[in-house]
ZAKE-602590 format. One record per residue: residue number from 1; residue in one letter; x negated, y, z negated of N, C-alpha, C in turn. Coordinates in pm, whole numbers, plus 50000, padded with zeros to 5 digits. Each point is the difference from the previous one (the first is absolute). Layout:
   resi   resn     npx     npy     npz    capx    capy    capz     cpx     cpy     cpz
    NUM      A       X       Y       Z       X       Y       Z       X       Y       Z
...
// end
This chain:
   resi   resn     npx     npy     npz    capx    capy    capz     cpx     cpy     cpz
      1      M   95231   64635   94381   50025   50133   50053   49968   50103   49890
      2      R   49920   50101   50033   49957   50098   49903   50114   50093   49960
      3      E   50010   50023   49870   50099   50095   49951   49935   50137   49983
      4      K   50080   50104   50020   49952   50137   49983   50015   50041   49855
      5      R   49889   50032   49935   50003   50036   49859   49920   50129   49980
      6      S   50054   50091   49924   49929   50123   49970   50060   50064   49876
      7      Q   49935   49977   49886   50045   50059   49874   49878   50063   49934
      8      R   49954   50110   50055   49882   50067   49946   50032   50060   49864
      9      R   49915   49971   49901   50020   50051   49865   49912   50121   49978
     10      L   50058   50102   49939   49930   50127   49980   50014   50045   49855
     11      G   49896   50065   49950   50005   50055   49866   50065   50138   50001
     12      L   50101   50019   49914   50066   50130   49994   49920   50097   49913
     13      G   49941   49947   49892   49908   50080   49920   50064   50091   49896
     14      I   50132   49994   49981   50066   50082   49899   50108   49916   49931
     15      S   50050   50052   49889   50110   49932   49931   50129   50017   50079
     16      I   50084   49900   49994   50131   50007   50066   50107   49969   49896
     17      Q   50125   50018   50037   50109   49976   49907   50089   49886   50046
     18      V   50056   49931   49900   50088   49886   50025   50130   50022   49925
     19      M   50111   49980   50069   50132   50012   49938   50056   49859   49979
     20      L   50024   49963   49875   50054   49869   49968   50153   50004   50007
     21      P   50064   49886   50029   50146   49997   50021   50082   50053   49884
     22      D   49959   49972   49877   50080   50036   49883   49952   50127   49932
     23      S   49931   50085   50074   49946   50122   49941   50028   50120   50090
     24      D   50015   50116   49939   50020   50122   50079   49875   50087   50000
     25      R   49891   49946   49945   49872   50072   50000   49892   49911   50059
     26      P   49921   50054   50092   49894   49919   50059   49883   49980   49904
     27      I   49926   49892   50020   49877   49977   49926   49883   50026   50095
     28      T   49887   50042   49944   49881   50025   50080   49911   49877   49995
     29      V   49953   49956   50115   49915   49881   50008   49871   50035   50072
     30      E   49902   49917   49982   49869   50020   50064   50000   49926   50134
     31      D   49992   50076   50108   50002   49939   50133   49866   49937   50033
     32      Q   50005   49888   50071   49879   49937   50052   49998   50001   50152
     33      E   50108   49948   50060   50003   49989   50146   50141   50025   50052
     34      I   50006   50043   50125   50128   50015   50068   49981   49955   50144
     35      S   50103   49943   50058   49995   49957   50139   50138   50022   50060
     36      W   50014   49970   50129   50130   50011   50065   50100   49904   49936
     37      G   49952   49887   49950   50090   49900   49944   50037   50020   49855
     38      G   49913   50064   49922   50028   50014   49859   49888   50072   49926
     39      A   49991   49978   49870   49901   50069   49918   49960   49911   49883
     40      Q   49890   50039   49937   49951   49932   49880   49964   50105   49897
     41      F   50044   49981   49876   49970   50097   49895   49983   49929   49868
     42      I   49950   50074   49899   49976   49947   49866   50090   50074   49902
     43      T   50066   49924   49912   50090   50059   49901   50003   49917   49873
     44      S   50036   50065   49890   50019   49929   49874   50147   49993   49963
     45      D   50087   50054   50085   50143   50006   49969   50063   49861   50011
     46      P   50068   49953   49895   50061   49866   50003   50123   49991   50090
     47      G   50051   50115   50047   50118   49998   50085   49974   49954   50142
     48      V   49872   49991   50038   49965   49950   50134   49992   49849   49993
     49      R   50094   49932   50063   50011   49854   49988   49986   49930   50135
     50      D   49955   49876   49996   49990   49919   50121   50135   49990   50069
     51      G   50001   50022   50130   50124   49988   50076   50094   50118   49985
     52      G   49963   50097   49917   50087   50115   49978   49989   50102   50112
     53      R   50093   50093   49999   50000   50109   50099   49968   50131   49930
     54      L   49940   50091   50074   49965   50130   49945   49989   50101   50113
     55      G   49990   50127   49963   49980   50106   50098   49860   50057   49985
     56      L   49931   50015   50109   49865   50055   49999   50008   50145   50049
     57      I   49944   50093   49925   50002   50141   50036   49859   50041   50041
     58      L   49984   50037   50126   49869   50030   50056   49986   50149   50029
     59      P   49879   50054   49991   49979   50144   50021   50011   50039   50147
     60      W   50044   50123   50022   50008   50056   50135   49949   50143   49995
     61      V   49984   50062   50113   49943   50133   50008   50090   50103   49931
     62      G   49937   50110   49958   50075   50109   49940   50062   49966   49866
     63      G   49939   49904   49928   50053   49961   49870   50125   49916   50007
     64      Q   50038   49957   50119   50119   49917   50016   49965   49852   49979
     65      S   50100   49916   50005   49981   49856   49987   50105   49928   50083
     66      F   49982   49871   50017   50101   49918   50066   50005   49864   49932
     67      S   50112   49933   50011   50021   49875   49926   50023   49882   50093
     68      I   49962   49883   49950   50016   49873   50072   50047   49895   49902
     69      E   50102   49925   50038   50042   49886   49919   49905   49883   50025
     70      A   49966   49929   49893   49905   49890   50012   50039   49886   49908
     71      E   49943   49883   50028   50023   49882   49916   49866   49948   49950
     72      V   49995   49958   49876   49875   49949   49940   49976   49857   50051
     73      V   49886   49979   50063   49969   49868   50054   49892   49927   49918
     74      R   49925   50076   49920   49895   49937   49920   49964   50090   49882
     75      R   49977   49938   49883   49959   50076   49881   49891   49920   49929
     76      E   49883   50062   49984   49883   49932   49944   49955   50072   49873
     77      R   49989   49925   49892   49958   50058   49872   49849   50023   50000
     78      L   49958   50120   49960   49859   50035   49993   49946   49979   49858
     79      D   49868   50007   49986   49937   49976   49870   50041   50103   49895
     80      D   50032   50122   50044   50037   50105   49905   50150   49999   49965
     81      G   50074   49899   50047   50141   49987   49968   50094   50064   50101
     82      R   49946   50081   50088   50082   50060   50105   50023   49898   50112
     83      H   50080   50038   50099   50029   49910   50112   49968   50068   50133
     84      R   49942   49922   50088   49984   50043   50138   50122   49949   50076
     85      V   50074   50092   50061   50128   49967   50062   49993   50023   50151
     86      A   50045   49903   50075   50010   50014   50146   50147   50007   50038
     87      V   50037   50099   50079   50140   50017   50042   50008   50001   50152
     88      R   50114   49956   50047   50031   49999   50143   50107   50104   50028
     89      F   49976   50093   50094   50101   50098   50036   50119   49929   50063
     90      S   50121   50039   49958   50119   49931   50050   50100   50091   50069
     91      S   50007   50128   49960   50096   50089   50062   49956   50146   49981
     92      L   50012   50078   50106   49967   50141   49994   50074   50074   50111
     93      S   50019   50129   49979   50068   50080   50101   49907   50022   50120
     94      Q   50057   50047   50111   49918   50032   50116   49901   50111   49967
     95      R   50042   50097   49921   49909   50108   49962   49883   49945   49918
     96      S   50029   49911   49906   49893   49941   49920   49910   49912   50085
     97      E   50058   49932   50099   49919   49919   50091   49901   50087   50075
     98      F   50047   50116   50049   49913   50093   50071   49887   50048   49909
     99      R   50034   50033   49875   49899   50050   49907   49901   49891   49961
    100      L   50047   49877   49983   49910   49890   49971   49902   49979   50116
    101      E   50052   50004   50121   49916   49984   50118   49890   50107   50003
    102      K   50037   50126   49976   49903   50108   50003   49901   49992   49884
    103      L   50050   49962   49881   49913   49986   49884   49893   49895   50025
    104      L   50038   49886   50056   49903   49895   50029   49898   50045   50103
    105      D   50046   50074   50101   49906   50052   50101   49898   50094   49937
    106      L   50046   50088   49909   49909   50093   49933   49900   49926   49911
    107      L   50046   49900   49928   49911   49921   49914   49898   49923   50084
    108      A   50044   49950   50115   49909   49927   50088   49892   50092   50055
    109      E   50040   50121   50039   49903   50097   50051   49897   50035   49892
    110      R   50047   50017   49876   49908   50030   49890   49903   49887   49977
    111      E   50050   49877   50003   49914   49884   49979   49896   49988   50110
    112      E   50041   50026   50124   49907   49988   50112   49892   50108   49996
    113      R   50036   50120   49951   49898   50105   49986   49899   49963   49893
    114      Q   50047   49937   49894   49910   49965   49889   49910   49882   50033
    115      T   50053   49905   50075   49924   49878   50030   49935   50001   50138
    116      A   50039   50097   50084   49945   50012   50136   50022   49873   50081
    117      C   50112   49933   49978   50032   49882   50080   50150   49996   50024
    118      H   50038   49938   50111   50141   49989   50036   50052   49862   49962
    119      S   50111   49998   49931   50058   49873   49956   50124   49969   50083
    120      T   50080   49906   49953   50122   49961   50071   50105   50109   49990
    121      P   50101   50000   50087   50108   50098   49991   50074   49988   49867
    122      T   50068   50108   49961   50071   49998   49872   50126   49916   50004
    123      M   50050   49970   50120   50123   49922   50012   50006   49936   50138
    124      E   50082   49899   50014   50026   49938   50130   50116   50073   50066
    125      R   49980   50046   50122   50103   50072   50074   50055   49913   50112
    126      L   50128   50009   50019   50066   49934   50113   50079   50107   50075
    127      E   49964   50023   50125   50066   50102   50080   50097   49936   50098
    128      L   50123   50050   50001   50104   49950   50089   50056   50116   50081
    129      I   50022   49977   50128   50061   50100   50086   50116   49934   50073
    130      F   50119   50058   49986   50119   49949   50066   50039   50097   50111
    131      D   49992   49954   50123   50032   50085   50114   50148   49999   50034
    132      D   50069   49896   49956   50140   49983   50034   50088   50053   49887
    133      E   50096   50087   50031   50086   50060   49899   50085   49896   49928
    134      A   50051   49901   50074   50084   49897   49939   49918   49917   49900
    135      E   49876   49970   50036   49914   49924   49909   49970   50081   49874
    136      M   49977   50131   50018   49972   50086   49887   50119   50003   49904
    137      R   50120   50009   50054   50119   50001   49914   50016   49867   49926
    138      E   49967   49891   50068   50006   49868   49935   49902   49993   49883
    139      K   49878   50053   50021   49899   49998   49895   50039   50092   49884
    140      L   50063   50113   50032   50045   50091   49894   50105   49933   49913
    141      A   50087   49919   50060   50102   49927   49923   49933   49901   49905
    142      Q   49892   49936   50045   49926   49908   49913   49933   50077   49886
    143      I   49940   50116   50033   49933   50080   49898   50100   50042   49892
    144      A   50121   50040   50041   50103   50038   49903   50033   49885   49906
    145      D   49979   49876   50047   50026   49881   49918   49881   49963   49914
    146      G   49887   50072   50019   49883   49976   49915   49896   49905   50057
    147      H   50015   49961   50128   49902   49908   50057   49985   50028   50149
    148      L   49905   49930   50062   49978   50016   50144   49934   49874   50054
    149      F   50047   49953   50115   49939   49886   50069   49932   50051   50126
    150      V   49870   49973   50012   49925   50043   50117   49903   49890   50041
    151      T   49963   49999   50127   49901   49906   50052   49873   50076   50033
    152      V   49887   49953   49945   49872   50070   50015   49892   49900   50039
    153      F   49882   50052   50033   49884   49916   50027   49924   49978   49870
    154      G   49976   49875   49963   49920   49969   49883   50080   49995   49871
    155      A   49949   49921   49905   50069   49978   49873   49954   50097   49893
    156      Y   50084   50015   49898   49969   50081   49884   49999   49909   49878
    157      E   49966   50057   49885   50003   49924   49876   50141   50012   49940
    158      I   50058   49888   49962   50132   50001   49938   49995   50082   49871
    159      D   50100   50083   49979   50014   50086   49883   49910   50123   50006
    160      Q   49933   50021   50112   49915   50117   50019   50084   50123   50033
    161      S   49967   50113   49939   50066   50126   50034   49924   50068   50112
    162      I   50073   50049   50098   49938   50067   50115   50067   50135   50022
    163      L   49933   50085   50074   50058   50127   50041   50056   49980   50141
    164      L   50131   50011   50011   50067   49983   50129   50019   50137   50064
    165      V   49936   50020   50114   50009   50126   50073   50089   49977   50122
    166      I   50118   50061   50002   50094   49980   50109   49999   50122   50090
    167      G   49958   49978   50124   49993   50109   50096   50137   50036   50052
    168      G   50021   50127   50024   50132   50046   50041   50018   50007   50150
    169      T   50121   50027   50040   50035   50026   50139   50046   50145   50009
    170      K   50052   50041   50112   50047   50138   50013   50120   50028   49909
    171      D   50072   49895   49962   50116   50017   49913   49973   49964   49854
    172      F   49894   49922   49976   49970   49955   49865   49858   50041   49961
    173      P   49983   50083   49897   49866   50037   49956   49928   49883   49934
    174      G   49868   50004   50000   49925   49894   49934   50002   50016   49849
    175      F   49971   49891   49929   49999   50006   49853   49915   49885   49946
    176      H   49961   50014   49872   49921   49900   49930   50085   49934   49892
    177      L   49981   49869   49980   50067   49929   49891   49903   49898   49941
    178      R   50019   49971   49874   49920   49898   49932   50078   49869   50002
    179      A   49936   49893   50047   50070   49872   50014   49914   49886   49945
    180      R   50066   49899   49948   49931   49881   49951   50029   49883   50093
    181      V   49898   49921   50028   50017   49882   50087   50070   49892   49918
    182      N   50128   49981   50029   50081   49903   49926   49981   49858   50052
    183      A   49989   49987   50131   49979   49869   50063   49949   50022   50142
    184      Q   49942   49896   50059   49956   50010   50138   50002   49861   50063
    185      A   50018   49998   50131   50004   49874   50073   49923   50018   50131
    186      V   49908   49908   50027   49923   50005   50124   50088   49952   50114
    187      E   50009   50079   50106   50083   49961   50114   49916   49929   50106
    188      R   49924   50073   50075   49916   49938   50102   49906   50106   50056
    189      A   49896   49956   50066   49911   50093   50070   50053   50020   50141
    190      P   50002   50125   50052   50050   50024   50136   49921   49922   50104
    191      R   49870   49987   49978   49914   49923   50089   49894   49928   49917
    192      N   49940   49897   50057   49894   49928   49930   49886   50096   49967
    193      G   49954   49993   49875   49889   50084   49959   50044   50134   49944
    194      W   50129   50033   50008   50050   50128   49948   50032   49985   49850
    195      I   50010   50113   49933   50042   50000   49859   50148   49958   49994
    196      H   50033   49921   49900   50137   49952   49987   50097   50113   49967
    197      L   50123   49986   50048   50107   50089   49961   50056   49953   49865
    198      V   50029   50095   49913   50047   49968   49866   50128   50078   49972
    199      R   50101   49930   49954   50128   50062   49963   49992   50038   49853
    200      L   50003   50131   49971   49990   50049   49863   50137   50032   49942
    201      D   50020   49964   49875   50117   50041   49922   49948   50100   49897
    202      L   50029   50129   50020   49950   50105   49913   50109   50048   49906
    203      K   49963   50020   49875   50092   50053   49900   49947   50136   49955
    204      F   50085   50101   50003   49955   50135   49969   49993   50026   49850
    205      E   49897   50074   49960   49980   50032   49859   50040   50146   49974
    206      H   50122   50031   50039   50060   50130   49978   50140   49979   49944
    207      P   50055   50097   49926   50138   49987   49952   50097   49979   50117
    208      R   50093   49906   49985   50092   49968   50107   50081   50122   50045
    209      E   50041   50082   49905   50078   50119   50033   49922   50093   50093
    210      E   49871   50013   49975   49917   50086   50084   49986   49943   50141
    211      L   49988   49868   50010   49990   49937   50132   50129   50019   50080
    212      R   50113   49986   49932   50129   50019   50068   50015   50144   50049
    213      H   49956   50093   49917   50009   50141   50038   49911   50028   50121
    214      L   49879   49945   50000   49908   50019   50113   50059   49943   50128
    215      A   50051   49876   49994   50055   49936   50117   50123   50076   50052
    216      D   50085   50046   49908   50120   50074   50041   49962   50133   50065
    217      M   49901   50068   49943   49958   50129   50052   49942   49985   50142
    218      L   49916   49897   50019   49939   49979   50132   50102   49952   50102
    219      S   50095   49920   49955   50102   49947   50092   50087   50113   50056
    220      H   50014   50108   49925   50084   50111   50044   49917   50117   50054
    221      A   49871   49974   50018   49913   50107   50053   50033   50030   50146
// end
């Protein structure tokens, strides 16, 4: 069964900043690539270690910036003594998620203008619409706990980050969340020849406090 994969890598083209856990001042690193799942950069700073955590500070419009928590998944020593570092995004606010989404779209548009060709989407999207108020409240309770169980058509890649778009009802507005595929189980195809139904276990990559606030706010809407 085919898994849905989409991690388009894009060049940011400018220096970015990294905040290390034991420092109150960011370091500037040379960016190479960024994607919905993470980023790759070059640095000579010895504080960037395998398996370590750090904060990535990315540029935004009007001289602003936004931050994303990340974990180092790979560090490769280069001939000049510096290291090429690959990080995986692990936690960000909803505002930062929105800005990351828009930043990737802008970078993709720039790349397509320069190359005159269309590539893969910048991220994998999963759209859910709950028509029943009771079901929506049940899902909000799961979101407040930091996870969500849903049944969809087709499989995803385990550990893949996706953009979850939840459609609203007359009482619940729609919203976007970043989720990681924690586990999945194939259930069955509704009919012979149809795509299999897959039970997804999604884990949200947002601060738990923010998820609880969102769920509480929508539950009382």
